Residue frames as qw, qx, qy, qz and C-alpha x, y, z in Angstrom:
[[0.516, -0.601, 0.087, -0.604, 1.19, 11.80, 0.98],
 [0.533, 0.032, -0.791, 0.299, 2.85, 9.92, 3.75],
 [0.502, -0.563, 0.156, -0.638, 1.17, 9.57, 7.04],
 [0.186, -0.322, 0.874, -0.313, 1.74, 7.34, 10.03],
 [0.740, -0.053, -0.505, -0.442, 0.09, 3.96, 9.72],
 [0.747, -0.492, 0.297, -0.335, -0.81, 1.73, 12.64],
 [0.983, 0.011, 0.142, 0.115, 1.04, -1.20, 11.02],
 [0.458, 0.823, -0.278, 0.190, 4.06, 0.84, 9.94],
 [0.362, -0.710, 0.584, -0.152, 6.20, -0.06, 12.96],
 [0.870, -0.022, 0.492, 0.022, 5.99, -3.73, 11.91],
 [0.714, 0.675, 0.050, 0.180, 7.13, -2.72, 8.42],
 [0.043, 0.888, -0.414, 0.197, 10.01, -0.76, 9.91],
 [0.645, -0.470, 0.598, -0.078, 11.11, -3.75, 11.99],
 [0.882, 0.279, 0.367, 0.099, 10.96, -6.02, 8.95],
 [0.488, 0.844, -0.127, 0.185, 12.93, -3.50, 6.87],
 [0.249, -0.794, 0.536, -0.144, 15.61, -3.40, 9.57],
 [0.803, -0.182, 0.568, 0.003, 15.83, -7.21, 9.55],
 [0.790, 0.574, 0.175, 0.129, 16.13, -7.29, 5.76],
 [0.263, 0.886, -0.312, 0.220, 18.96, -4.78, 5.85],
 [0.512, -0.640, 0.557, -0.132, 20.67, -6.54, 8.78],
 [0.855, 0.028, 0.512, 0.082, 20.78, -9.74, 6.71],
 [0.186, -0.465, 0.534, 0.681, 22.35, -7.87, 3.82],
 [0.469, 0.464, 0.736, 0.150, 19.46, -8.64, 1.46],
 [0.046, -0.556, 0.125, 0.821, 20.08, -6.06, -1.23],
 [0.237, 0.264, 0.778, 0.519, 18.32, -7.42, -4.32],
 [0.219, -0.191, -0.216, -0.932, 15.74, -5.12, -5.91],
 [0.177, -0.452, -0.855, 0.183, 12.56, -5.03, -3.84],
 [0.184, -0.717, -0.305, -0.599, 9.71, -2.78, -2.87],
 [0.293, -0.041, -0.585, 0.755, 10.08, -0.72, 0.30],
 [0.074, -0.707, -0.633, 0.307, 7.45, 0.92, 2.50],
 [0.079, -0.587, 0.055, 0.804, 8.77, 4.31, 1.37],
 [0.008, 0.050, -0.696, -0.717, 8.19, 3.38, -2.26],
 [0.069, -0.540, -0.836, -0.071, 4.64, 2.34, -1.43],
 [0.108, -0.747, -0.392, 0.527, 3.92, 5.64, 0.30],
 [0.117, -0.410, 0.328, 0.843, 5.52, 7.63, -2.53],
 [0.050, 0.243, 0.812, 0.529, 2.95, 6.21, -4.94],
 [0.071, -0.706, -0.688, 0.154, 0.00, 7.69, -3.04],
 [0.191, 0.195, 0.129, 0.953, -0.90, 11.14, -4.37],
 [0.422, -0.294, -0.058, -0.855, -4.46, 11.48, -3.09],
 [0.097, -0.165, -0.932, 0.307, -6.67, 10.06, -0.37],
 [0.464, -0.250, -0.180, -0.830, -10.46, 10.15, -0.29],
 [0.004, -0.087, -0.922, 0.377, -12.75, 8.70, 2.35],
 [0.504, -0.258, -0.319, -0.760, -16.45, 8.00, 2.49],
 [0.142, 0.059, 0.876, -0.457, -18.55, 6.83, 5.39],
 [0.257, -0.364, -0.732, -0.516, -21.89, 5.44, 4.38],
 [0.366, -0.378, 0.175, -0.832, -24.69, 7.20, 6.28],
 [0.787, -0.301, 0.179, -0.508, -26.19, 5.34, 9.23],
 [0.966, 0.069, -0.225, 0.102, -23.51, 2.60, 9.06],
 [0.566, -0.713, 0.327, 0.255, -20.08, 1.90, 10.46],
 [0.810, 0.279, 0.339, 0.389, -18.70, 1.29, 6.96],
 [0.025, -0.875, 0.229, 0.426, -15.84, 3.51, 5.80],
 [0.839, 0.403, 0.216, 0.294, -14.18, 3.29, 2.40],
 [0.270, -0.728, 0.309, 0.549, -10.73, 4.66, 1.58],
 [0.750, 0.619, 0.167, 0.163, -9.77, 5.43, -2.01],
 [0.442, -0.640, 0.335, 0.532, -6.03, 5.90, -2.54],
 [0.659, 0.751, 0.024, -0.025, -5.09, 7.34, -5.92],
 [0.772, -0.277, 0.280, 0.499, -1.63, 6.42, -7.15],
 [0.161, -0.577, 0.316, 0.736, 0.85, 8.43, -9.23],
 [0.085, -0.018, 0.778, 0.623, -0.22, 6.74, -12.47],
 [0.471, -0.073, -0.174, -0.861, -3.91, 7.46, -11.83],
 [0.576, -0.182, -0.788, -0.119, -4.80, 3.94, -10.73],
 [0.420, -0.490, 0.307, -0.699, -6.76, 3.72, -7.48],
 [0.429, -0.080, -0.888, 0.147, -7.09, 1.12, -4.75],
 [0.531, -0.551, -0.076, -0.639, -9.80, 0.84, -2.12],
 [0.285, 0.033, -0.856, 0.429, -9.91, -0.36, 1.44],
 [0.531, -0.544, -0.381, -0.526, -12.79, -0.88, 3.80],
 [0.116, 0.077, -0.781, 0.609, -13.53, -0.92, 7.48],
 [0.583, -0.439, -0.326, -0.601, -16.63, -1.69, 9.48],
 [0.025, -0.183, 0.832, -0.523, -17.52, -2.69, 12.99],
 [0.235, -0.364, -0.894, -0.116, -20.34, -4.88, 14.22],
 [0.240, -0.738, -0.563, 0.285, -21.62, -2.52, 16.86],
 [0.195, 0.802, 0.121, 0.551, -22.13, 1.18, 16.23],
 [0.561, -0.828, 0.011, 0.005, -21.18, 1.64, 19.90],
 [0.758, -0.328, 0.275, 0.492, -17.64, 0.68, 18.90],
 [0.562, 0.659, 0.254, 0.430, -17.46, 3.00, 15.88],
 [0.321, -0.736, 0.074, 0.592, -14.78, 5.66, 15.81],
 [0.577, 0.809, 0.060, -0.092, -14.43, 7.71, 12.61],
 [0.032, 0.826, -0.556, -0.086, -10.67, 8.18, 12.93],
 [0.507, -0.271, 0.818, 0.025, -10.04, 4.48, 13.55],
 [0.728, 0.477, 0.479, -0.115, -12.37, 3.58, 10.69],
 [0.447, 0.868, -0.186, -0.106, -10.45, 5.81, 8.29],
 [0.163, -0.690, 0.704, 0.046, -7.08, 4.50, 9.50],
 [0.636, -0.032, 0.771, -0.027, -8.13, 0.86, 9.11],
 [0.689, 0.653, 0.298, -0.099, -9.66, 1.49, 5.67],
 [0.250, 0.882, -0.385, -0.108, -6.48, 3.32, 4.58],
 [0.364, -0.494, 0.789, 0.038, -4.24, 0.51, 5.84],
 [0.714, 0.231, 0.659, -0.053, -6.36, -2.06, 4.00],
 [0.583, 0.806, 0.057, -0.086, -6.16, -0.03, 0.77],
 [0.005, 0.834, -0.545, -0.085, -2.41, 0.52, 1.16],
 [0.617, -0.250, 0.745, 0.031, -1.83, -3.23, 1.50],
 [0.760, 0.513, 0.397, -0.036, -3.23, -3.67, -2.02],
 [0.294, 0.898, -0.297, -0.137, -0.39, -1.56, -3.46],
 [0.463, -0.540, 0.692, 0.123, 2.29, -4.12, -2.51],
 [0.704, 0.158, 0.670, 0.176, 1.32, -6.81, -5.04],
 [0.503, 0.846, 0.175, -0.013, 0.82, -4.20, -7.77],
 [0.029, 0.902, -0.425, -0.069, 4.29, -2.78, -7.28],
 [0.599, -0.337, 0.717, 0.115, 5.79, -6.25, -6.90],
 [0.729, 0.467, 0.490, 0.100, 4.33, -7.23, -10.26],
 [0.352, 0.934, -0.058, 0.004, 5.64, -4.04, -11.87],
 [0.264, -0.762, 0.583, 0.102, 9.14, -4.60, -10.45],
 [0.680, -0.079, 0.715, 0.140, 9.26, -8.21, -11.62],
 [0.639, 0.689, 0.337, 0.052, 8.00, -7.19, -15.06],
 [0.148, 0.947, -0.282, -0.044, 10.73, -4.54, -15.30],
 [0.480, -0.529, 0.688, 0.128, 13.37, -7.10, -14.26],
 [0.743, 0.267, 0.603, 0.115, 12.18, -9.42, -17.02],
 [0.485, 0.868, 0.097, 0.046, 12.37, -6.64, -19.64],
 [0.115, -0.875, 0.465, 0.070, 15.84, -5.62, -18.44],
 [0.640, -0.269, 0.708, 0.129, 17.04, -9.24, -18.58],
 [0.716, 0.520, 0.453, 0.106, 15.68, -9.67, -22.10],
 [0.284, 0.950, -0.128, -0.008, 17.46, -6.49, -23.25],
 [0.338, -0.706, 0.612, 0.108, 20.76, -7.71, -21.81],
 [0.651, -0.015, 0.742, 0.159, 20.36, -10.94, -23.74],
 [0.027, -0.199, 0.566, 0.800, 19.55, -9.05, -26.94],
 [0.019, 0.498, 0.844, 0.197, 15.82, -9.83, -27.00],
 [0.059, -0.376, -0.127, -0.916, 13.51, -6.83, -27.53],
 [0.615, -0.495, -0.158, -0.593, 10.81, -8.04, -25.09]]
């Protein structure tokens, strides 16, 4: 489920800079992050400005993000959901980075003849 994200333009600019510098080593891209998201659920707690986003990933793992505002006069449900989603999505980066590095380590060990 890909959907526009308020911070995505910054990611696009960074991706363009990475490519312009010819940095081609294995890495995680914004598209790979978005491809992991298979389900999105949101909950706003009654009588509050607190919104929780639950993003379920392809392997069944889930990450959460939150949003809240101090004054209910400033609350907007759409903005609350977008901010909570962005905060949850940011948590996917370190998970995928760890998985990529772990895979690189396994691949390196195999090339050297070590099983792990």
